[in-house]
All heavy atoms as TSV, in Angstrom:
chain	resi	resn	atom	element	x	y	z
A	1	MET	N	N	17.784	-9.682	-6.127
A	1	MET	CA	C	16.478	-10.188	-6.441
A	1	MET	C	C	15.456	-9.073	-6.250
A	1	MET	O	O	15.495	-8.345	-5.263
A	1	MET	CB	C	16.142	-11.358	-5.514
A	1	MET	CG	C	14.838	-11.997	-5.835
A	1	MET	SD	S	14.635	-13.554	-4.986
A	1	MET	CE	C	13.665	-13.023	-3.616
A	2	LEU	N	N	14.557	-8.959	-7.166
A	2	LEU	CA	C	13.502	-7.955	-7.109
A	2	LEU	C	C	12.385	-8.439	-6.192
A	2	LEU	O	O	11.898	-9.555	-6.329
A	2	LEU	CB	C	12.952	-7.705	-8.514
A	2	LEU	CG	C	11.849	-6.673	-8.648
A	2	LEU	CD1	C	12.374	-5.303	-8.265
A	2	LEU	CD2	C	11.347	-6.650	-10.071
A	3	THR	N	N	12.003	-7.601	-5.223
A	3	THR	CA	C	10.921	-7.962	-4.316
A	3	THR	C	C	9.822	-6.908	-4.390
A	3	THR	O	O	10.087	-5.728	-4.637
A	3	THR	CB	C	11.397	-8.074	-2.861
A	3	THR	OG1	O	11.963	-6.832	-2.476
A	3	THR	CG2	C	12.427	-9.171	-2.711
A	4	PHE	N	N	8.597	-7.348	-4.180
A	4	PHE	CA	C	7.432	-6.472	-4.202
A	4	PHE	C	C	6.733	-6.547	-2.862
A	4	PHE	O	O	6.648	-7.612	-2.254
A	4	PHE	CB	C	6.444	-6.922	-5.282
A	4	PHE	CG	C	6.971	-6.815	-6.668
A	4	PHE	CD1	C	7.572	-7.900	-7.271
A	4	PHE	CD2	C	6.859	-5.634	-7.374
A	4	PHE	CE1	C	8.055	-7.812	-8.558
A	4	PHE	CE2	C	7.342	-5.531	-8.665
A	4	PHE	CZ	C	7.946	-6.624	-9.255
A	5	LYS	N	N	6.219	-5.409	-2.406
A	5	LYS	CA	C	5.485	-5.383	-1.146
A	5	LYS	C	C	4.444	-4.268	-1.212
A	5	LYS	O	O	4.704	-3.198	-1.763
A	5	LYS	CB	C	6.442	-5.130	0.012
A	5	LYS	CG	C	5.783	-5.206	1.362
A	5	LYS	CD	C	6.782	-5.069	2.469
A	5	LYS	CE	C	6.044	-5.159	3.802
A	5	LYS	NZ	N	6.945	-4.963	4.904
A	6	VAL	N	N	3.302	-4.534	-0.634
A	6	VAL	CA	C	2.245	-3.528	-0.534
A	6	VAL	C	C	2.499	-2.707	0.719
A	6	VAL	O	O	2.785	-3.260	1.778
A	6	VAL	CB	C	0.859	-4.211	-0.450
A	6	VAL	CG1	C	-0.225	-3.189	-0.227
A	6	VAL	CG2	C	0.594	-5.017	-1.699
A	7	GLU	N	N	2.410	-1.368	0.610
A	7	GLU	CA	C	2.634	-0.541	1.778
A	7	GLU	C	C	1.800	0.730	1.723
A	7	GLU	O	O	1.368	1.160	0.662
A	7	GLU	CB	C	4.107	-0.208	1.967
A	7	GLU	CG	C	4.668	0.772	0.991
A	7	GLU	CD	C	6.109	1.134	1.299
A	7	GLU	OE1	O	6.716	0.556	2.212
A	7	GLU	OE2	O	6.631	2.000	0.601
A	8	ILE	N	N	1.605	1.298	2.893
A	8	ILE	CA	C	0.895	2.563	3.047
A	8	ILE	C	C	1.810	3.476	3.844
A	8	ILE	O	O	2.308	3.100	4.909
A	8	ILE	CB	C	-0.449	2.356	3.774
A	8	ILE	CG1	C	-1.363	1.536	2.882
A	8	ILE	CG2	C	-1.106	3.683	4.084
A	8	ILE	CD1	C	-2.023	0.419	3.547
A	9	LEU	N	N	2.037	4.666	3.340
A	9	LEU	CA	C	2.931	5.611	3.999
A	9	LEU	C	C	2.142	6.508	4.951
A	9	LEU	O	O	1.151	7.119	4.566
A	9	LEU	CB	C	3.660	6.458	2.963
A	9	LEU	CG	C	4.513	5.672	1.967
A	9	LEU	CD1	C	5.102	6.606	0.926
A	9	LEU	CD2	C	5.613	4.934	2.692
A	10	LYS	N	N	2.590	6.572	6.187
A	10	LYS	CA	C	1.883	7.307	7.236
A	10	LYS	C	C	1.803	8.802	6.940
A	10	LYS	O	O	0.780	9.434	7.162
A	10	LYS	CB	C	2.578	7.080	8.576
A	10	LYS	CG	C	1.915	7.752	9.738
A	10	LYS	CD	C	2.643	7.452	11.012
A	10	LYS	CE	C	1.931	8.097	12.189
A	10	LYS	NZ	N	2.562	7.747	13.452
A	11	ASN	N	N	2.859	9.368	6.409
A	11	ASN	CA	C	2.894	10.810	6.177
A	11	ASN	C	C	2.271	11.224	4.843
A	11	ASN	O	O	2.334	12.387	4.483
A	11	ASN	CB	C	4.327	11.329	6.264
A	11	ASN	CG	C	5.239	10.689	5.248
A	11	ASN	OD1	O	4.860	9.753	4.569
A	11	ASN	ND2	N	6.452	11.179	5.154
A	12	LYS	N	N	1.646	10.309	4.130
A	12	LYS	CA	C	1.029	10.617	2.840
A	12	LYS	C	C	-0.494	10.561	2.898
A	12	LYS	O	O	-1.150	10.199	1.942
A	12	LYS	CB	C	1.526	9.632	1.767
A	12	LYS	CG	C	3.014	9.689	1.511
A	12	LYS	CD	C	3.392	10.980	0.845
A	12	LYS	CE	C	4.874	10.968	0.514
A	12	LYS	NZ	N	5.290	12.118	-0.232
A	13	GLN	N	N	-1.076	10.956	4.036
A	13	GLN	CA	C	-2.530	10.975	4.160
A	13	GLN	C	C	-3.077	12.169	3.379
A	13	GLN	O	O	-2.557	13.269	3.463
A	13	GLN	CB	C	-2.937	11.078	5.622
A	13	GLN	CG	C	-4.428	10.983	5.825
A	13	GLN	CD	C	-4.797	11.007	7.296
A	13	GLN	OE1	O	-4.020	11.441	8.134
A	13	GLN	NE2	N	-5.978	10.540	7.603
A	14	LYS	N	N	-4.128	11.928	2.611
A	14	LYS	CA	C	-4.729	12.992	1.815
A	14	LYS	C	C	-5.618	13.862	2.695
A	14	LYS	O	O	-5.932	13.520	3.820
A	14	LYS	CB	C	-5.530	12.378	0.671
A	14	LYS	CG	C	-4.638	11.601	-0.316
A	14	LYS	CD	C	-5.426	10.968	-1.419
A	14	LYS	CE	C	-6.112	11.921	-2.323
A	14	LYS	NZ	N	-5.320	12.714	-3.221
A	15	ALA	N	N	-6.054	14.986	2.161
A	15	ALA	CA	C	-6.885	15.928	2.911
A	15	ALA	C	C	-8.227	15.320	3.306
A	15	ALA	O	O	-8.800	15.694	4.333
A	15	ALA	CB	C	-7.116	17.184	2.087
A	16	ASP	N	N	-8.733	14.372	2.523
A	16	ASP	CA	C	-10.021	13.753	2.855
A	16	ASP	C	C	-9.873	12.589	3.833
A	16	ASP	O	O	-10.843	11.910	4.142
A	16	ASP	CB	C	-10.756	13.305	1.594
A	16	ASP	CG	C	-10.014	12.254	0.791
A	16	ASP	OD1	O	-8.871	11.909	1.163
A	16	ASP	OD2	O	-10.576	11.780	-0.210
A	17	GLY	N	N	-8.662	12.326	4.312
A	17	GLY	CA	C	-8.435	11.302	5.330
A	17	GLY	C	C	-8.115	9.927	4.785
A	17	GLY	O	O	-7.997	8.978	5.545
A	18	THR	N	N	-7.945	9.785	3.480
A	18	THR	CA	C	-7.637	8.481	2.898
A	18	THR	C	C	-6.137	8.353	2.632
A	18	THR	O	O	-5.406	9.345	2.598
A	18	THR	CB	C	-8.395	8.271	1.571
A	18	THR	OG1	O	-7.998	9.282	0.638
A	18	THR	CG2	C	-9.891	8.314	1.781
A	19	TYR	N	N	-5.722	7.114	2.465
A	19	TYR	CA	C	-4.324	6.809	2.137
A	19	TYR	C	C	-4.279	6.096	0.792
A	19	TYR	O	O	-5.164	5.309	0.465
A	19	TYR	CB	C	-3.709	5.869	3.180
A	19	TYR	CG	C	-3.550	6.464	4.542
A	19	TYR	CD1	C	-4.526	6.292	5.515
A	19	TYR	CD2	C	-2.404	7.170	4.878
A	19	TYR	CE1	C	-4.375	6.816	6.779
A	19	TYR	CE2	C	-2.248	7.693	6.148
A	19	TYR	CZ	C	-3.229	7.522	7.087
A	19	TYR	OH	O	-3.078	8.044	8.340
A	20	ASN	N	N	-3.230	6.339	0.025
A	20	ASN	CA	C	-3.014	5.634	-1.234
A	20	ASN	C	C	-2.177	4.396	-0.952
A	20	ASN	O	O	-1.152	4.478	-0.278
A	20	ASN	CB	C	-2.290	6.541	-2.218
A	20	ASN	CG	C	-2.170	5.936	-3.597
A	20	ASN	OD1	O	-1.887	4.760	-3.745
A	20	ASN	ND2	N	-2.386	6.747	-4.600
A	21	VAL	N	N	-2.623	3.264	-1.476
A	21	VAL	CA	C	-1.865	2.020	-1.341
A	21	VAL	C	C	-0.794	2.025	-2.417
A	21	VAL	O	O	-1.074	2.280	-3.585
A	21	VAL	CB	C	-2.791	0.794	-1.494
A	21	VAL	CG1	C	-1.991	-0.487	-1.434
A	21	VAL	CG2	C	-3.861	0.808	-0.425
A	22	LYS	N	N	0.440	1.776	-2.026
A	22	LYS	CA	C	1.565	1.786	-2.963
A	22	LYS	C	C	2.211	0.409	-3.031
A	22	LYS	O	O	2.164	-0.359	-2.083
A	22	LYS	CB	C	2.599	2.825	-2.528
A	22	LYS	CG	C	2.050	4.236	-2.538
A	22	LYS	CD	C	3.117	5.248	-2.267
A	22	LYS	CE	C	2.577	6.639	-2.248
A	22	LYS	NZ	N	2.296	7.194	-3.536
A	23	ILE	N	N	2.831	0.131	-4.182
A	23	ILE	CA	C	3.601	-1.092	-4.376
A	23	ILE	C	C	5.070	-0.701	-4.272
A	23	ILE	O	O	5.553	0.130	-5.034
A	23	ILE	CB	C	3.326	-1.733	-5.757
A	23	ILE	CG1	C	1.837	-1.967	-5.969
A	23	ILE	CG2	C	4.138	-3.004	-5.915
A	23	ILE	CD1	C	1.218	-2.971	-5.049
A	24	ARG	N	N	5.775	-1.277	-3.292
A	24	ARG	CA	C	7.193	-0.991	-3.119
A	24	ARG	C	C	7.997	-2.061	-3.827
A	24	ARG	O	O	7.802	-3.251	-3.606
A	24	ARG	CB	C	7.562	-0.959	-1.646
A	24	ARG	CG	C	9.026	-0.569	-1.430
A	24	ARG	CD	C	9.370	-0.515	0.008
A	24	ARG	NE	N	9.497	-1.884	0.510
A	24	ARG	CZ	C	9.564	-2.198	1.791
A	24	ARG	NH1	N	9.472	-1.255	2.704
A	24	ARG	NH2	N	9.693	-3.434	2.169
A	25	MET	N	N	8.905	-1.628	-4.696
A	25	MET	CA	C	9.799	-2.544	-5.406
A	25	MET	C	C	11.213	-2.283	-4.916
A	25	MET	O	O	11.674	-1.147	-4.925
A	25	MET	CB	C	9.715	-2.308	-6.909
A	25	MET	CG	C	8.330	-2.528	-7.475
A	25	MET	SD	S	8.264	-2.311	-9.249
A	25	MET	CE	C	8.846	-0.647	-9.432
A	26	THR	N	N	11.902	-3.345	-4.509
A	26	THR	CA	C	13.264	-3.233	-4.003
A	26	THR	C	C	14.180	-4.118	-4.830
A	26	THR	O	O	13.891	-5.293	-5.054
A	26	THR	CB	C	13.332	-3.662	-2.527
A	26	THR	OG1	O	12.359	-2.943	-1.787
A	26	THR	CG2	C	14.710	-3.404	-1.955
A	27	TYR	N	N	15.284	-3.531	-5.291
A	27	TYR	CA	C	16.280	-4.271	-6.058
A	27	TYR	C	C	17.645	-3.674	-5.730
A	27	TYR	O	O	17.868	-2.477	-5.904
A	27	TYR	CB	C	15.988	-4.163	-7.556
A	27	TYR	CG	C	16.960	-4.932	-8.418
A	27	TYR	CD1	C	16.969	-6.313	-8.412
A	27	TYR	CD2	C	17.873	-4.267	-9.221
A	27	TYR	CE1	C	17.854	-7.025	-9.193
A	27	TYR	CE2	C	18.757	-4.973	-10.004
A	27	TYR	CZ	C	18.744	-6.344	-9.994
A	27	TYR	OH	O	19.629	-7.051	-10.764
A	28	ASN	N	N	18.554	-4.503	-5.255
A	28	ASN	CA	C	19.898	-4.059	-4.861
A	28	ASN	C	C	19.843	-2.879	-3.893
A	28	ASN	O	O	20.550	-1.890	-4.035
A	28	ASN	CB	C	20.736	-3.680	-6.087
A	28	ASN	CG	C	21.147	-4.883	-6.886
A	28	ASN	OD1	O	21.172	-5.999	-6.377
A	28	ASN	ND2	N	21.458	-4.672	-8.148
A	29	ARG	N	N	18.966	-2.969	-2.925
A	29	ARG	CA	C	18.770	-1.953	-1.882
A	29	ARG	C	C	18.281	-0.613	-2.411
A	29	ARG	O	O	18.349	0.399	-1.709
A	29	ARG	CB	C	20.039	-1.764	-1.060
A	29	ARG	CG	C	20.430	-3.004	-0.308
A	29	ARG	CD	C	21.628	-2.763	0.544
A	29	ARG	NE	N	22.005	-4.004	1.215
A	29	ARG	CZ	C	23.106	-4.158	1.878
A	29	ARG	NH1	N	23.967	-3.173	1.968
A	29	ARG	NH2	N	23.374	-5.310	2.455
A	30	GLU	N	N	17.793	-0.565	-3.618
A	30	GLU	CA	C	17.166	0.629	-4.174
A	30	GLU	C	C	15.667	0.434	-4.113
A	30	GLU	O	O	15.163	-0.611	-4.496
A	30	GLU	CB	C	17.574	0.842	-5.633
A	30	GLU	CG	C	18.800	1.658	-5.810
A	30	GLU	CD	C	19.041	1.988	-7.277
A	30	GLU	OE1	O	18.099	2.409	-7.960
A	30	GLU	OE2	O	20.173	1.779	-7.711
A	31	VAL	N	N	14.963	1.457	-3.660
A	31	VAL	CA	C	13.514	1.354	-3.478
A	31	VAL	C	C	12.807	2.299	-4.446
A	31	VAL	O	O	13.180	3.474	-4.571
A	31	VAL	CB	C	13.119	1.706	-2.026
A	31	VAL	CG1	C	11.616	1.726	-1.864
A	31	VAL	CG2	C	13.753	0.736	-1.062
A	32	LYS	N	N	11.795	1.786	-5.126
A	32	LYS	CA	C	10.905	2.579	-5.984
A	32	LYS	C	C	9.492	2.264	-5.542
A	32	LYS	O	O	9.166	1.123	-5.203
A	32	LYS	CB	C	11.059	2.208	-7.462
A	32	LYS	CG	C	12.436	2.412	-8.027
A	32	LYS	CD	C	12.713	3.858	-8.263
A	32	LYS	CE	C	14.089	3.996	-8.889
A	32	LYS	NZ	N	14.461	5.317	-9.191
A	33	ARG	N	N	8.642	3.278	-5.537
A	33	ARG	CA	C	7.250	3.078	-5.148
A	33	ARG	C	C	6.338	3.454	-6.302
A	33	ARG	O	O	6.503	4.518	-6.895
A	33	ARG	CB	C	6.919	3.921	-3.921
A	33	ARG	CG	C	7.586	3.414	-2.676
A	33	ARG	CD	C	7.235	4.250	-1.467
A	33	ARG	NE	N	7.843	3.694	-0.266
A	33	ARG	CZ	C	9.052	4.001	0.168
A	33	ARG	NH1	N	9.793	4.856	-0.491
A	33	ARG	NH2	N	9.529	3.437	1.261
A	34	LEU	N	N	5.361	2.587	-6.569
A	34	LEU	CA	C	4.355	2.842	-7.597
A	34	LEU	C	C	3.019	3.102	-6.932
A	34	LEU	O	O	2.573	2.318	-6.095
A	34	LEU	CB	C	4.213	1.632	-8.522
A	34	LEU	CG	C	5.388	1.295	-9.410
A	34	LEU	CD1	C	5.100	0.015	-10.175
A	34	LEU	CD2	C	5.655	2.426	-10.371
A	35	SER	N	N	2.374	4.176	-7.315
A	35	SER	CA	C	1.046	4.455	-6.794
A	35	SER	C	C	0.038	3.540	-7.463
A	35	SER	O	O	0.194	3.155	-8.615
A	35	SER	CB	C	0.659	5.906	-7.063
A	35	SER	OG	O	1.470	6.768	-6.335
A	36	THR	N	N	-0.997	3.202	-6.732
A	36	THR	CA	C	-2.085	2.403	-7.288
A	36	THR	C	C	-3.344	3.248	-7.277
A	36	THR	O	O	-3.351	4.383	-6.803
A	36	THR	CB	C	-2.318	1.134	-6.450
A	36	THR	OG1	O	-2.743	1.516	-5.149
A	36	THR	CG2	C	-1.063	0.290	-6.352
A	37	ASN	N	N	-4.411	2.683	-7.793
A	37	ASN	CA	C	-5.688	3.392	-7.781
A	37	ASN	C	C	-6.541	2.960	-6.581
A	37	ASN	O	O	-7.743	3.176	-6.564
A	37	ASN	CB	C	-6.440	3.169	-9.083
A	37	ASN	CG	C	-6.702	1.707	-9.346
A	37	ASN	OD1	O	-6.214	0.848	-8.639
A	37	ASN	ND2	N	-7.481	1.429	-10.366
A	38	ILE	N	N	-5.902	2.390	-5.568
A	38	ILE	CA	C	-6.594	1.940	-4.363
A	38	ILE	C	C	-6.398	2.983	-3.262
A	38	ILE	O	O	-5.268	3.326	-2.920
A	38	ILE	CB	C	-6.041	0.580	-3.880
A	38	ILE	CG1	C	-6.098	-0.454	-4.990
A	38	ILE	CG2	C	-6.803	0.103	-2.663
A	38	ILE	CD1	C	-5.338	-1.724	-4.659
A	39	PHE	N	N	-7.499	3.487	-2.733
A	39	PHE	CA	C	-7.466	4.434	-1.624
A	39	PHE	C	C	-8.252	3.830	-0.473
A	39	PHE	O	O	-9.363	3.361	-0.654
A	39	PHE	CB	C	-8.065	5.780	-2.032
A	39	PHE	CG	C	-7.209	6.530	-2.999
A	39	PHE	CD1	C	-7.369	6.376	-4.363
A	39	PHE	CD2	C	-6.220	7.386	-2.548
A	39	PHE	CE1	C	-6.583	7.055	-5.259
A	39	PHE	CE2	C	-5.418	8.066	-3.434
A	39	PHE	CZ	C	-5.599	7.906	-4.790
A	40	VAL	N	N	-7.652	3.821	0.714
A	40	VAL	CA	C	-8.281	3.204	1.877
A	40	VAL	C	C	-8.462	4.236	2.989
A	40	VAL	O	O	-7.704	5.189	3.095
A	40	VAL	CB	C	-7.463	2.014	2.402
A	40	VAL	CG1	C	-7.445	0.892	1.393
A	40	VAL	CG2	C	-6.059	2.417	2.748
A	41	ARG	N	N	-9.480	4.016	3.809
A	41	ARG	CA	C	-9.753	4.868	4.964
A	41	ARG	C	C	-9.036	4.298	6.183
A	41	ARG	O	O	-8.672	3.121	6.186
A	41	ARG	CB	C	-11.251	4.920	5.216
A	41	ARG	CG	C	-12.005	5.627	4.083
A	41	ARG	CD	C	-13.475	5.552	4.298
A	41	ARG	NE	N	-13.835	4.134	4.087
A	41	ARG	CZ	C	-14.932	3.564	4.513
A	41	ARG	NH1	N	-15.814	4.248	5.176
A	41	ARG	NH2	N	-15.163	2.292	4.277
A	42	PRO	N	N	-8.855	5.093	7.208
A	42	PRO	CA	C	-8.185	4.591	8.418
A	42	PRO	C	C	-8.894	3.397	9.049
A	42	PRO	O	O	-8.244	2.567	9.683
A	42	PRO	CB	C	-8.194	5.801	9.353
A	42	PRO	CG	C	-8.230	6.975	8.443
A	42	PRO	CD	C	-9.051	6.545	7.267
A	43	CYS	N	N	-10.208	3.263	8.882
A	43	CYS	CA	C	-10.920	2.121	9.461
A	43	CYS	C	C	-10.582	0.816	8.738
A	43	CYS	O	O	-10.856	-0.267	9.261
A	43	CYS	CB	C	-12.424	2.361	9.464
A	43	CYS	SG	S	-13.150	2.494	7.830
A	44	ASP	N	N	-9.979	0.883	7.545
A	44	ASP	CA	C	-9.577	-0.302	6.785
A	44	ASP	C	C	-8.158	-0.738	7.118
A	44	ASP	O	O	-7.637	-1.679	6.515
A	44	ASP	CB	C	-9.678	-0.038	5.279
A	44	ASP	CG	C	-11.089	0.255	4.837
A	44	ASP	OD1	O	-12.005	-0.396	5.360
A	44	ASP	OD2	O	-11.278	1.127	3.971
A	45	LEU	N	N	-7.507	-0.046	8.065
A	45	LEU	CA	C	-6.106	-0.296	8.394
A	45	LEU	C	C	-5.958	-0.665	9.866
A	45	LEU	O	O	-6.777	-0.291	10.699
A	45	LEU	CB	C	-5.269	0.952	8.122
A	45	LEU	CG	C	-5.297	1.504	6.712
A	45	LEU	CD1	C	-4.595	2.848	6.671
A	45	LEU	CD2	C	-4.658	0.545	5.753
A	46	THR	N	N	-4.876	-1.370	10.159
A	46	THR	CA	C	-4.522	-1.640	11.550
A	46	THR	C	C	-3.741	-0.437	12.084
A	46	THR	O	O	-3.456	0.504	11.340
A	46	THR	CB	C	-3.657	-2.899	11.661
A	46	THR	OG1	O	-2.429	-2.679	10.953
A	46	THR	CG2	C	-4.367	-4.124	11.102
A	47	LYS	N	N	-3.366	-0.477	13.349
A	47	LYS	CA	C	-2.591	0.620	13.934
A	47	LYS	C	C	-1.237	0.778	13.267
A	47	LYS	O	O	-0.682	1.867	13.204
A	47	LYS	CB	C	-2.398	0.403	15.432
A	47	LYS	CG	C	-3.625	0.678	16.236
A	47	LYS	CD	C	-3.319	0.567	17.712
A	47	LYS	CE	C	-4.558	0.866	18.527
A	47	LYS	NZ	N	-4.297	0.801	19.964
A	48	SER	N	N	-0.685	-0.327	12.758
A	48	SER	CA	C	0.626	-0.275	12.101
A	48	SER	C	C	0.494	-0.042	10.597
A	48	SER	O	O	1.435	-0.301	9.845
A	48	SER	CB	C	1.396	-1.561	12.379
A	48	SER	OG	O	0.679	-2.668	11.875
A	49	LEU	N	N	-0.650	0.444	10.157
A	49	LEU	CA	C	-0.937	0.784	8.752
A	49	LEU	C	C	-0.816	-0.412	7.807
A	49	LEU	O	O	-0.302	-0.292	6.701
A	49	LEU	CB	C	-0.058	1.935	8.278
A	49	LEU	CG	C	-0.331	3.285	8.937
A	49	LEU	CD1	C	0.617	4.332	8.383
A	49	LEU	CD2	C	-1.761	3.730	8.761
A	50	LYS	N	N	-1.293	-1.548	8.243
A	50	LYS	CA	C	-1.399	-2.728	7.377
A	50	LYS	C	C	-2.858	-2.892	6.996
A	50	LYS	O	O	-3.755	-2.555	7.764
A	50	LYS	CB	C	-0.922	-3.991	8.112
A	50	LYS	CG	C	0.481	-3.904	8.647
A	50	LYS	CD	C	1.486	-3.918	7.551
A	50	LYS	CE	C	2.871	-3.885	8.149
A	50	LYS	NZ	N	3.869	-3.431	7.252
A	51	LEU	N	N	-3.106	-3.412	5.808
A	51	LEU	CA	C	-4.477	-3.618	5.360
A	51	LEU	C	C	-5.160	-4.691	6.190
A	51	LEU	O	O	-4.571	-5.735	6.463
A	51	LEU	CB	C	-4.486	-4.037	3.887
A	51	LEU	CG	C	-4.026	-2.987	2.885
A	51	LEU	CD1	C	-3.888	-3.609	1.506
A	51	LEU	CD2	C	-4.974	-1.819	2.851
A	52	LYS	N	N	-6.407	-4.448	6.593
A	52	LYS	CA	C	-7.163	-5.475	7.307
A	52	LYS	C	C	-8.469	-5.821	6.602
A	52	LYS	O	O	-9.076	-6.820	6.919
A	52	LYS	CB	C	-7.426	-5.054	8.756
A	52	LYS	CG	C	-8.415	-3.944	8.954
A	52	LYS	CD	C	-8.634	-3.700	10.438
A	52	LYS	CE	C	-9.619	-2.563	10.661
A	52	LYS	NZ	N	-9.793	-2.271	12.074
A	53	ASN	N	N	-8.891	-5.027	5.629
A	53	ASN	CA	C	-10.100	-5.303	4.871
A	53	ASN	C	C	-9.763	-6.326	3.776
A	53	ASN	O	O	-8.919	-6.064	2.922
A	53	ASN	CB	C	-10.624	-4.006	4.246
A	53	ASN	CG	C	-11.968	-4.162	3.611
A	53	ASN	OD1	O	-12.329	-5.243	3.150
A	53	ASN	ND2	N	-12.714	-3.075	3.561
A	54	PRO	N	N	-10.409	-7.497	3.769
A	54	PRO	CA	C	-10.072	-8.554	2.797
A	54	PRO	C	C	-10.228	-8.129	1.335
A	54	PRO	O	O	-9.474	-8.580	0.481
A	54	PRO	CB	C	-11.030	-9.688	3.126
A	54	PRO	CG	C	-11.543	-9.399	4.484
A	54	PRO	CD	C	-11.436	-7.929	4.704
A	55	GLN	N	N	-11.172	-7.246	1.068
A	55	GLN	CA	C	-11.377	-6.792	-0.313
A	55	GLN	C	C	-10.134	-6.057	-0.825
A	55	GLN	O	O	-9.665	-6.306	-1.932
A	55	GLN	CB	C	-12.580	-5.864	-0.373
A	55	GLN	CG	C	-12.801	-5.256	-1.748
A	55	GLN	CD	C	-13.859	-4.176	-1.725
A	55	GLN	OE1	O	-14.434	-3.881	-0.680
A	55	GLN	NE2	N	-14.105	-3.582	-2.858
A	56	PHE	N	N	-9.580	-5.179	-0.011
A	56	PHE	CA	C	-8.398	-4.424	-0.426
A	56	PHE	C	C	-7.151	-5.313	-0.456
A	56	PHE	O	O	-6.263	-5.103	-1.276
A	56	PHE	CB	C	-8.177	-3.226	0.497
A	56	PHE	CG	C	-9.247	-2.183	0.373
A	56	PHE	CD1	C	-9.970	-1.788	1.476
A	56	PHE	CD2	C	-9.551	-1.605	-0.842
A	56	PHE	CE1	C	-10.960	-0.831	1.382
A	56	PHE	CE2	C	-10.539	-0.648	-0.969
A	56	PHE	CZ	C	-11.253	-0.258	0.152
A	57	ILE	N	N	-7.086	-6.290	0.426
A	57	ILE	CA	C	-5.956	-7.222	0.426
A	57	ILE	C	C	-5.927	-8.004	-0.878
A	57	ILE	O	O	-4.875	-8.136	-1.511
A	57	ILE	CB	C	-6.024	-8.163	1.646
A	57	ILE	CG1	C	-5.813	-7.372	2.932
A	57	ILE	CG2	C	-4.984	-9.276	1.528
A	57	ILE	CD1	C	-6.068	-8.159	4.195
A	58	LYS	N	N	-7.078	-8.512	-1.310
A	58	LYS	CA	C	-7.147	-9.263	-2.565
A	58	LYS	C	C	-6.775	-8.392	-3.764
A	58	LYS	O	O	-6.030	-8.817	-4.642
A	58	LYS	CB	C	-8.560	-9.809	-2.780
A	58	LYS	CG	C	-8.877	-11.031	-2.013
A	58	LYS	CD	C	-10.261	-11.531	-2.393
A	58	LYS	CE	C	-10.642	-12.767	-1.626
A	58	LYS	NZ	N	-11.976	-13.245	-1.995
A	59	GLU	N	N	-7.288	-7.178	-3.777
A	59	GLU	CA	C	-7.026	-6.261	-4.887
A	59	GLU	C	C	-5.534	-5.912	-4.965
A	59	GLU	O	O	-4.939	-5.896	-6.046
A	59	GLU	CB	C	-7.872	-5.001	-4.718
A	59	GLU	CG	C	-7.980	-4.144	-5.939
A	59	GLU	CD	C	-8.958	-3.012	-5.759
A	59	GLU	OE1	O	-9.813	-3.067	-4.846
A	59	GLU	OE2	O	-8.865	-2.047	-6.539
A	60	ALA	N	N	-4.913	-5.649	-3.839
A	60	ALA	CA	C	-3.495	-5.287	-3.803
A	60	ALA	C	C	-2.629	-6.491	-4.185
A	60	ALA	O	O	-1.652	-6.349	-4.930
A	60	ALA	CB	C	-3.112	-4.791	-2.429
A	61	ASP	N	N	-2.984	-7.693	-3.706
A	61	ASP	CA	C	-2.220	-8.894	-4.062
A	61	ASP	C	C	-2.318	-9.182	-5.553
A	61	ASP	O	O	-1.344	-9.646	-6.160
A	61	ASP	CB	C	-2.702	-10.088	-3.255
A	61	ASP	CG	C	-2.229	-10.038	-1.809
A	61	ASP	OD1	O	-1.306	-9.260	-1.517
A	61	ASP	OD2	O	-2.804	-10.782	-0.979
A	62	ALA	N	N	-3.469	-8.919	-6.138
A	62	ALA	CA	C	-3.630	-9.137	-7.591
A	62	ALA	C	C	-2.703	-8.196	-8.368
A	62	ALA	O	O	-2.132	-8.598	-9.387
A	62	ALA	CB	C	-5.075	-8.925	-7.996
A	63	LEU	N	N	-2.546	-6.974	-7.901
A	63	LEU	CA	C	-1.636	-6.035	-8.579
A	63	LEU	C	C	-0.184	-6.488	-8.457
A	63	LEU	O	O	0.598	-6.359	-9.402
A	63	LEU	CB	C	-1.790	-4.637	-7.998
A	63	LEU	CG	C	-3.053	-3.888	-8.367
A	63	LEU	CD1	C	-3.106	-2.574	-7.598
A	63	LEU	CD2	C	-3.085	-3.614	-9.857
A	64	VAL	N	N	0.181	-7.020	-7.317
A	64	VAL	CA	C	1.562	-7.468	-7.118
A	64	VAL	C	C	1.855	-8.671	-8.008
A	64	VAL	O	O	2.933	-8.767	-8.586
A	64	VAL	CB	C	1.813	-7.806	-5.627
A	64	VAL	CG1	C	3.135	-8.529	-5.448
A	64	VAL	CG2	C	1.789	-6.538	-4.802
A	65	ARG	N	N	0.905	-9.557	-8.143
A	65	ARG	CA	C	1.117	-10.737	-8.989
A	65	ARG	C	C	1.213	-10.353	-10.429
A	65	ARG	O	O	1.897	-10.871	-11.228
A	65	ARG	CB	C	-0.014	-11.718	-8.802
A	65	ARG	CG	C	0.114	-12.431	-7.507
A	65	ARG	CD	C	-0.879	-13.555	-7.387
A	65	ARG	NE	N	-1.042	-13.796	-5.957
A	65	ARG	CZ	C	-2.167	-14.035	-5.373
A	65	ARG	NH1	N	-3.274	-14.095	-6.055
A	65	ARG	NH2	N	-2.204	-14.235	-4.085
């Protein structure tokens, strides 16, 4: 079954301090990641790099749907 999940990679921080939100697709234990046009600052994330800003959560969920 194909599953989708929004994720932020810790080691992919840009020089300006932002992170790119990616869509992770998993099928038969194979993982592919798609970049999005959403960039978030560390203040928009929790310590475990999950989105906490409702605006970005809605935008990312709309892309997954």
